[in-house]
N, C-alpha and C positions, 0 to 999 in steps of 0.2 A: 551563579549564585556571586552576588557582591562581595569584594575584598570584607573581610570583619577587622574592625579596627575597636581595640579593649583600652580604655584610658583606666588606669588605676589613680583616681583623686579627682577629687572634683573641688580644688581650689584654682588658685592664678594661674599656672600651667596647666593643670587637667581641664578646666572650664574655658580655657585659651584657644586651646588645639582641638576641642571637640567643634566648635565652633567654628575655625578655620578649616578642620576639615568638612565639616556641610557643607561651609559657605560654597567650597573649590567644588566636592565633585559631586554634592547634590545626591539625587536618588543614586548616584553610583558606587554609594558605600555605604557599610552599616557601622553606624558609631554606637557605642556604648560606653557609661561610664559607670564605674564601682567606684562607691564610696561608704567609709563607716559611717559620714556624716551623711545628715538628709541634707544640711544647710550648706550654702557659701557662707563664708563669713570674712568679712572687710578685716581685715587683723590688722592692719595698721591702726584702725580704733579700736582696739582692745586695748590700750592704752588709758583711753576714755572712757570705757565701765570702769576702771579701776578707779579713776575720781568720784565716778558719777553724774558725769556729762552724758554719756549715753546710757541706754539701757539694750540688753542684748538682743532684742526685735530691732532695732535701729540700725544693726552693723550686718544682719543676716538676711538671708528669703531662704525658701525653698527651691532646690536644684530640678526636682523633677518635674514641674509645671514648666518652668522656663525651657529645661530640656526637651521635654516631649513639643512643646513650640515649634523646635527647630528639626525634630522629627527624632531624635535622639533618643536613645534608650537608657535609663537611669536603674541601676540596681545598687539599695541597700543592702550590702555584705561589710562582712571583714574577708579579704585575701589572705589565705594561711599558708597557700604554698604556691612556688611557681616551676610548670613542668615545661621549662623551654625547648627541649630538643622534641618535645610533641605537642608544644603551641597549645597548652593549654592552662587555664586557674584553676585552684581550689579556692571555693570560698566556704564560709558558716552554710552555704545557700545554698554549695551546687558545683559542678563545676559550667567553665565559661572558658569555651574554645575561641581561638584567635588567629586571625592571619598577620597582624600586627602589633604588637602592642607597647603601650606609653606609659612610664612609670613617672606619675607625677604625686606618690601620696606622701609630700612632707616628709618629717622625723617624726622617731623614736623619742622620747623625752629620756635622755641618761639620768634619772632621779640618783640611782645607786652609785653613782660615781662617787661620790661625796655623803658623809652620812649625815643623816638629818635635813639633807635636800630635800626640796620639795613639797607641796601643797597636802600630796596625799597621805605618805610616810614620815616626813620630817615636816618642818618649826617654818619653811621659809615659802611665800607665793608667789604665782608665777601670772604673766602674760601671754603665755604660749598657747591659752585654747579660750574660746569663750567660757566653757563652766568657770577654768581657774581666774578669771579674770572677774567674774560673778564672785566668787569666794573672797578673792581677793578686796571689792569693794564692800565687802561685810565688814573686813576686819578694820580697813581703813579706816568706816564711818567711824569706828569703836574709838582709835587711836584721835578722832578729831572730838570728841570727848572728852577723851583721858590721854593729852597728848606724850610723848614718850621720844626718846632717841629711834633713825630709819637709819637703815643699811640697804642701798639699793646699789646693783652691780651685776655682771656677769665674768661668771666662774672660769677657771683653766678650761680648756677646750672649747667653750662657748663660741658662737660666732656674729650671734644676733646683737650685736651693741648695740647698734642704731636704737634699738627697743630700751634696751636697758639705759640709756641716756635720755630717751625721751620719758620713761617714765620717772626719773630722779626728777627733772625741771616740773613736770607736770605735777608729783605729789609735792615737791616743795608751793609750787603756787597754789594750791589745794587748801594747803596749811597756811599761806599769807593770806587766804580771801579768806578763812575761817578765823583769824586772829591769833592762833595758835602757833604763830611758826617759832616765836620765842623760847617756846617749851619742846620744839622737837626738831633737835638740831638732825641734818643730814647728812651723810655718809657715802660718796661713791666709792667703786672696788672693782676693779679689773684685772683681769690678768691681759692687760692690752701694756705694751712698752712705754707707751706716753696716752693723755687725753686726745681724742680725737686720730688714733690709729685706727680704728674702725676695724682691725684684721685684715686691710689692704695697703700697709706701709705708713698710712697717712693719706692728706689731700691736703695740696696746699697749704693754706692757713688756718687749717681745720684746728692744727693743737692750742695757737693762739688763742682762737675764737672761742672752743671750749673751754679753755680756762679762764677768759672773762667772762663768760656765761656762770661758770660756777664762782669765780669770784665776786662778781655780780650779786649772786644768788645767794652768797653766803655756805657755798656746799662742799665741804671737805672730800679730798680724794686720797687714792691710795691706788697705783697703777702698778704696775709688772708683779701680782700679786697672786699666791692661790689661796683659797678658802680647802682648810686642812679637815672640818667638822661646822656642823650648824647645830646650836643646843638651842634649846627653848627659848633664850633670851638675849644669845650671844653668838654671833659669828665668830670663828677662832682660824686666821690664818694659818698658812704654813708657817711661818716667821713665831708663832706662840704669840703673835698681839692679839687684843678680846675686843669686840665692838658690839657693845650691847644693844638692843634691839627691843623696838613696842610692838614694830611692825619691819615685815624685810621683806626685797624681791629680787629674786636670785635668776638669771637667766643660768639655763644648764646646757652643758654639750648635748649635741646631738648623736643620734646615731639614724641610721636607718632601719626601716619596720622588720619586724622579724620574718616576714616571709622573703625580703629579698635577701636578708643578713644567711637565710637556710638555703639560699641557692648560692653558692661560694664560688661558681664557674662566670656571674655576670656582676661579682661589687669586689670591694674590699675589704679590708678585715671589720671597717666599721660599717660594713652595710650600704655603702653608696656604689651607684651602679658605673663603672666602667663604661668610659665611651670615648667616640672619637671627637672630629671637631662638627660631626655633622648631630650630633646627640644620640649617634646611633649608640647601642652597645657592642662592644668590639670582641666579645664573645659568641653573640647569636647578633644578626645584623637584620632579622625583625622586630630586634626589641631595642624601643629608646626610651631616655628617660629626662628628666624637663625639673627643674627647681631645684630643692633641698634635696629629692633624690642623687642627684649629679654628683659624683666625685669627683673635688678640685683641691687641689694641693695649695699649701699655702704661698705665696709670693717669694716671701722668705722667712727662716726661722726667725723664733720668739724664745727669749728667757724662759718666759711660762708657756705654754703651748697656748694657742689661738687657734680658732680656725678662721673662714673664708664664708663675710655672711652672702647670703643668696636671695636677695629682698623678691617684695612680690612682682617688683617692675622686671627686674634680670629674669627669674621663673615665665616670667609674662614672655618675655623674648625667647627664651629658650623652649617653652610649649607651640610658640608660631613656628620656631625654624624647623622642629621633628614635624610637626604638620605638614609641612611645606615636601618636607624630603617624605615624607608617606607617599602623599600626592604625586612626587618627582616619580619615584619607583612605580608606581601603580599607571602613571600616565607615559612615561619614558622622558621625562623634563630634566633638565640639570638639576642634581640636589646643592644647597645653600650648605656651605662650609664658613663657621665661625668659632673662632679659640675663645673661649669662657672670659680670657684674659681680656679680650679685643672688643668683649661688648659694652658699651656706653651705660651711665646709669643716671639717674634720675631719680633724688629723693627727698622730701621733705623733713624734717627732724624738729618735732613743733615742743615747744616749752611752755605751752598752756596760753601764754600772753604774748608770746616770741617765739622765733624759731630760726630756721635757718635750711637754706634753700643749698641742695648740693648737684652739682650737672659736671659729669665729667665724662671725656671721650673714652675710655680705655677704663674696665675697672682696676687691671692691675699696670704701673708704670714700666714705661715710661708713658707719659701722654703730653698731648700739646694741649688740651685746654680740660682745666678745673679753676669751675665759676663756684661758690659760696658766696650767698647773698645773704647774710641775720637783718634780722629786724623784724616788726609785728604781723609783716603781711604774709609772712611765712606761712603763721598761724590761720591765716585766713585762706589764704590757699589752699589748705590741707583742707578744711573746711568742705570749702569747695569742691575740689579732689574728689574727698571720700561719697559725695552725691552725685557726681558727676561719673566716678566708676561705677558703683552698685548700681545705678541706671546704665551705663554700658554692660555689665554681663549681665543684668534682666532684659534687656532685648535682644542681647548674643552677638552685639556690634563691635567686634572685637576689631573689624579693620581701623577705627577711630583710634588716634594717637590714644 
């Protein structure tokens, strides 16, 4: 019988791992992807869904037919528990046995961390999922008709700082295009010690560049701050300052999904999988993790807690390493080790009509290469990259850069 590899999650890490495994082992492995969502969503474009530049179906495609073409089984299900000693998952559609498991689940959004946070039970909006971005767009369209103050940012414990910056800049750009910017002051808040920290300790001239973007756009910023609670019409900071808003987008802290959190032998207190440099679970060597699911400690302490970003690019790299090491274990070849902090990173921070290209040789300092390249070409490069990457995933060409 072929080795059975089950991958939980159908986003950047999971899809790359699935395609890489099939490409390497072909019919010598059975690969199954289990996901709660039926679609792959190009998450970096959700900022454009918010502002109306994209519709939902433009940034997503169905997983099952794409996977089927490569001989990969798709199961649309929620994973409820992981029985690591017995190598099986319990899902809402039955049990699934495995020989190897890759946890590439993405996060659970910790809305309960702050009273009033979030689109479901609170008063702020989100770009952390396609449905949230669609709802945020509906609210933003109302603000364009009836402008008022806007508050955007990342809460204490958050890790997805790039998205917060992109939302602030894209919203400001949309307000200018609509001719209502003078009636909609924009404030950016973050737990980061300084603008452009990104949860990584800063990147080259990133602080100065972000400040110049904000100054040119007339965006006020408040950093090194925590949110105490969110009311229907204002964000209240931990020092008592009140920021009125007609529209707010706040990035929450992330947790591991319940199925992982309920398996404490494989994860830390926040539900992220403890792995070695092969992205192999330290407690169960036939379990791997990639992307947001991986436990990563911040490179340095900050006064207000900040998380470590795990972008789509980083998730893709981790997914490939996990897949490579499963192939190596099956075939008897040499595994690959790459500490998280030594992964390189490439990111495009879009600002609506401008932006910033970031390329670094290591996620954590010290680094030898820190390239930050601002300009309007960053915006156009992200548009081209969106088209390229969605095509690459649709055809399963994960061997391409």
